[in-house]
N, C-alpha and C positions, 0 to 999 in steps of 0.2 A: 294578459299574458300568463301562461301557465308557469308555475314555479318549478325550476329544475330540481329534481330529486337528487339526494345524495346517493353514494354507493351503498350496495349491500355488502355485508361482511360475512366471512366464513366463520362457522362455529368452532371448527377444529383448530387447535394451535398450529403454528408454523415454526419450523426449525430451519435456520439459515446458518450455513457454514461458510466462513470467509477466510482466505489465506493472508498470511503476511506478505509484504512486498518490499522490494528494494528499488529505490528510484535513483535516477541520474546515471548510475553505473559508470561513473567517470565523466565522460564528455557529454552525455545526453541530458543536460540540465533541464529539469521540468518537462522532459519529453519521453525518456525511456523508462520503462518499469519492468520488473521481473517478479512474478508471483512465486512465493516459496511455500513449501509444504509444512507450515506451522499455522495452526488454525484457532480462531475464536468461533464459538457456537453461541447463537442467540435463539431463544425460544420465546415467541410472543403469542399472546392469546387475547381475544376480545372478551371482556367480561360483561356480565349483565348489570353489575353495579357501577355507577360512575366513579371515576378516580383512576389513580395510577399506582401500581406496585412495581418496584424495581429491586431485583436481587442480583448480586454480582459475586462471583467466586473466581479465584485465580489472580492473574496479573492486574494490578491496580485496584484490587478489592478494598484496600484500606484507604484509598484516596479519592476515588471517583464518586460523584454525587449520586444519590439514589432518589432522584426526583426529576422534574421536567428539564433540568439542566444536563442530565446525562446525554452524551452525544448520540447514542442509539435512539433515544426518545426524541431528541430535537430533530434528528434526520427523519424519523418516522412521521413526525408531525408536518415537516416540510413536504414530504411525499404525499401524505393524506390530503393536504391542501390542494395539490395538483390533481389528485385522483378524485376530488369532488367532495371530500368531507371526512372528518375523523370520527371514530366510534366514541361512545361516552366513557367507556372504561377499558384499560389496558393492563395486562400483566406482562412484564418483561424479565426474563432470566438470562443472564450472561455468564458464560464459562470462558474466561480469557486465558489464552496461552501465549499471545504475542506480547513481548515486553513493551512497556510504555516508555515513550520519550527516548527511544534508542535508535531511531532511524529505520525501523522495520514496518512502518505503515500501520501502526495501531489505530490512529485516528481515521485513516482511510478505511480500515476494516470496519470500524464502528459505524461510519457513515454509510458505507455500501450495505452493511448488514441491516441498518435501519430502513433504508430505501427499499431494498429487496423484500424485507419482511412486510413492510406496509403494502407493497404491491401484491405480495402473496396472500395477504388477508382480505383483499378486496375481490369480490366476485367480478371476473372479467378484467382483473388488474393488468394483465399483459396487453390487452387491447387498448386500455387507457394510457399505459406507459410502457413503451418498448425498451429494449436495452439501450438504445441511443438516448432515450429520455432519462433512464437511470444514470447513465454516464454524465449527461449534462447537469442534472441536479446534484449529483455527488461531487462533481468537480467544482460547482458553484459553492457548495458548502465547505469543501476542503480548501479552496483557493487556488489549486493547481491540479492538473489532470493525471500526472504520471502515476502516482500510487493507486488512485481509485480505478484507473483503467486496468492496471495489472490485477488488482484485487477482483474486479468485476469479470474480466475475460480470461484470466489465467495466462500462463506462458510469458513470452516477451511481448510487450505492447509498445507501440509508437503512438504518442498522443500529440494533438495540436488543437488550435482554436480556429474555428471557421464561422464567420458571421456572428461572433460573440459566443458561440457554443463549443463545448469540448467535443472533439472527435478522436477516435482511436482505431487502430487496426492491430490485429494479433499476428505475430510472426512465430512460425514453428521453431523449436529449439533443438539443436543437435543433442541426441540422447546421451552423448558421452560427457556432457558438461555436468559437473558435480560441485555445487556451491558449498562454501563453508562460511558461516557467519561467526565472527569473533565479537561477542557481546560483553561490554564492560559492566561493572556493577553500578557505575554512575550514569546519570541521564544527561540530556542536553535539550535546549529549547530551539525548535525550528525557527521561530521568529528572531531570536537572538543571533542565530547563525546567519540568517539572511541579511541582517544589518551589517555584517562584515563585508558584504560583496560590494565592489566598486560600481559606480554609475556608468563608467566608460571603460572599455578594454581596447587593446590595440587591434588593428586590422590583422596583424600577424597571428595573434592569439585566436581571433575569431576564425581565421582560415584553418588553423591547427585543429580547433575543436570541431569544426564542420567536417573536416576529413576524417577525424577519428570517430565521430558519432556515426557517420555513414559506414565506415569500416566495421564498427562494433555490431551493427545489425547483421551483417554478413558473417562476422566471426561467431556470433551466438547461433546463428541459423545453421551454418555448415562449415565454418573454418576456425575451430577453437585453437589452431596452431598460431593464429595472429592475435589472440586475446590480449597479450601483454601490450603490444603496440596500440591496439584498438581502445584500450582503457586509459590512455594518457589524457590528462585534463589540464587545461590552463584557465578555465572559466570560473571555477568556484572553490575547488579543494585547496589551492595554495593560499587563498585569502582566509580560509577558516582554520588554518593550522594554529594560530595563536590561541584560539579558544579550545582546542582539543589536541594538545601536543602529544599525548600518549597515542591517540588515534593516528595522527600523522606519522609518528615514529614507526608504528606497526605497519602501516601502508608502505612506507619506504623500505622497511626491512623485508617484507614479502616481495615487493617488486624487485629489489636488489637480488633476490634469490630466483627471479624469473617467474614469479607467481603473479597473475593478473589480479591485483588487489585494489579496491576502491573504498571510499567512504560511502557507507550505505545511507542514502538520503542525505539528511543534514547531520548524520552522525549521532552518537559517537561510535556506533557499530562499524566494523570493517567487514566487507564482503570480499571473499576470495573466489574468483571464478576459475576453478580447477577442473581437471578431467578426472574420471574415476581412477585412472592410473596414478595421478599425482595427489589425490586427496589426503592420503596418510602423511605425505611430506608436509603439506600445508598445515595439517592438524598439529604438527610438532611445533608450530610457532605460537601456540597458545601461551599466554603469560599469566602470572598470578593476578587474580582479580578479574580475569576474563573467562568467559565460557565459550568454548569452541563447539559450534553446533553444525554437524554435517547435515545439510538439508537437500531434499530433492526439489526440483522445480514443479510447482503445481500446474497441471495442464488444463484445469477446468474452470478455475475462478469461483466466484460466489455461486452457491447453489442451495436450493431447498432440498433437505434430506429428510429421510423418514425418522420419526420419533422412536 
């Protein structure tokens, strides 16, 4: 039997740009994601000499590993395995702008960047792994599909699992929606936040979240006037309040003022879904120790860009 040959690799470097993302958006736990125009850039190159070189600048530069444990590298190697084989040598350069451990999808961005970069380095990579394959692998590496779907496709995404594989669709976003991210100086752990969630919730709460998550898709697509009602949540945010009281207090204050505010992902960032007319009002709720970032919605998702 003939031995199957590995893939051929491109000589030119590949640059991947990936957006931040906010998941859950209130009631859409592990399902809804929104891509935000705050980007990490990753440049990767196959080298003639065996080995690995990793360079990192920006967010997380002082703490992330610069070896095979780096999340971009781990994701690239997982993708290369599915694509038929890895090159002998790699050079990886990361320029990070997405805050780490703040609920803005930094790990999802690293994973998607690694998978897309690996595919981009392989000759015929798109034929070997389409976007559905990128999503499935990225969700497997991340553990849930909401952030990686938004990061990969851009805009608003609805993600689910089918036959054990992550699936997602992209929904168009009303152009008047203008998010504001309130980012604190402190970080949080997604794993720790998940441990606070109960094993069982009431039927009443399940119905409430089902109705709100369905309404939220339409609110973001074309009815921003119902965003406040659509972002009500009973499934996860109330249970996480003890771990992030400052986050919960800011969400409550914004919502009391009529601003559709939610915990971004597992927190501690707060995301306010405002309109362009109300963005300045929302910005006024920034507190000491928090950065208020007016962000646009990224419509494109992960993409290979020119060097």
